[in-house]
Each structure stands twice: as structure tokens, then as C-alpha cells.
C-alpha positions, 0 to 999 in steps of 0.5 A: 505731470509731477513737478520737481525742484526745478519746475519750482525754482524756475516759477520762482525766478519768473516771478523774480523776473516779472515783478507781478502786481499782487492786489490784497484786501486783508486783515490789519494785522498781517498787511506788513508781513504779507507785502513784506512775504511778497517783496521778498520773492520779487512780486509787488504788493499793494495793499487796497481795501476801500470800496471806491477803489478796490474796482480800478486796481483789481483791473490793473493787478496780475492777481487778487488775494482776499483774505476776510480776517478782519471783516466790517461792512465796508471791506466786504463790499469791497471784496465783491466789487474786487472779486466781479472785476478780476474774474471779468480780467480772467486774473487768478483769485486766491481767497482766504477764509481766515476763521471760518465757522468762527461766527454766522457772519463770518461763515456766510460771508466767505460762502456768499463770497466763494459763491459770487465768483470762481476763485482760482484757489481756496486756501485755509486750515482744516477747519476753515475748509470744513466750514465752507461746506457746513462740516465743521461750524466751531473754530478756535479763532482762527487756529485749527481744530482739525488736522489737514487731513479730515477736510480732505473730502470737504476741499475735494467737494469744495474743488469739484463745486467752484472748479478750483484749487483747494489748499488745506494747511497744516502739519502736511498740506493737502493740495487738491483740484478735482480727482488730483491731490499733491501733499506738502511736507515742508514747514516748521512747528514754530511757524505757528507761533508767527501770527499771519504765517498762514496768510502770507501763504495765500498771498504767494499763492497769488503770485505763483498763480500768475507765472502757473496756470495750473491752479493746483501746481501753483499752490503747490509750489507756493506751500514748498517755497512757504515751507522750506524758507520756514524750515531753513529760518528756524534753523537760524531763530532763537524763536518767533521774533527772529523767526519772522526776520530770517524768513524773509530773508531766506525767501529773498535768498532761496536758491535752486540747491535750497529747493532740491535739498529740503523739497518734501512733496508728493503726488 
């Protein structure tokens, strides 16, 4: 069943009403941005990565978001522990394979992680998604060296193997789950000049996965809201600095009419 603007806004309103606790094991670069974006849409973020407490927090959370941006051995151990606890509690798990393919350690870690427990949604750029299957072993830092549509087959393979939705971010976002696919064309090129907005998208996927038990649709809704907020923020911004501020304000105030007027999605 196709999703429409009213359904996307309904999920946003449910997030605002429920204020779900989203446990983020994420990277130093984006912690503040990610937490503020989750607060802006009505969720409650917590940023805990110590391996001594991640299981307790994951047991309390409504969703777990794992982002491998700034890896260290203790953080990796915490990720595996939190993942196992989240899977045992049947809460959504979103995995962001930041920089997969850039180094052997990073690529090996993320492949082992997604094989250790069943993620709900994997969200990354094209190069990162391709690196998960061995299709692409080199990335430019965390930036994609491939267009989002180039990773479509890899995403399908990952979805079928791990029984999850896979979101490929790019100029057009592709979200696949088995044989189903959605395209989201919302967003603006200036968003790539603000560090961590991809990581923010993964966090928003976590919030939407709490209120929508269909992983593909939850990811698509998150990417729509992310893209529309970015588009609207660019209209008010002189550059990336003001874009960050306006992005949060628009997320906080996003209305049903905003979504209806700007929605660019097809299945």
C-alpha cells in the first residue's frame, strides 16, 4: 500500500505524542546534532556508549541506533552488547555503516555487526551500502563515490539476506525491502555541506520505526521528513551555518501542509 502525506504526518504526530526514548551509540562528530534533531521531532535521545551500561539502556529504550563513525574497541564491544539486548527485547535497531569500505577494520566490524543480530533498517550512502557486500571496497572518507542507484542491487541482496529494510541516501533516496522499493526525491545539495545530516537521518529512522512497524515505510517517512525540512531550511539560509539552525526549527514546526506541498515520493 502506498503511503501518503497524511500518513507521514500521522506518524510524526505519534512521535510527538509518545516521545520515544532513542538510544544512540553514535560518533563524537554528530552527537549534538543528532540529539537536537530527535528532540525537534518530539523524540527523547540518549547518547550512551560505555559497554558497562549499554545493555541496561537498550533494555529501556524504544529503539537503538548504532553509528560506527568513530570506532574504538570498547565502543565496538558496546555495540555488540546493545545490539544483542535490543534484539532480545524486539525493539527496532537502525545501523549506520559510516565509512564502510574506507578501512579493513571498519568494513570488517560493520559486516560482523549486521551478521550478529537482525537489524531493522540499515541506512547509508551508496558506497557504504556496496561495501557491506564487497561490491565496493574504497570510499572517500565518509562521502560516497557512487550514485545511490548504483547500490540498488547490493541493497536488495542485503535486505534479503538480513531480512531488513535498506535505505540508500543520495540525490534520490532509495529504500528497499525484499522486492519492494520506494524513492524519495526530497532534499537539497546544500545539506551535504553540513556534517552529520546523514547520521541525523539514521536517528530519525529510529524514531519513525517506533511508531511504524513496517521498516520500509518507517525509513521512507523519515527520509521524507528529513528531506523536506532540509529543502525548507535552505530557502531561509545563507549557507551551511544557518542551515543547521533553520533545519532544527523547521523539524520542530513541520506541519501536515508542509509535507503535502513538498512531498516527492514514489513506489
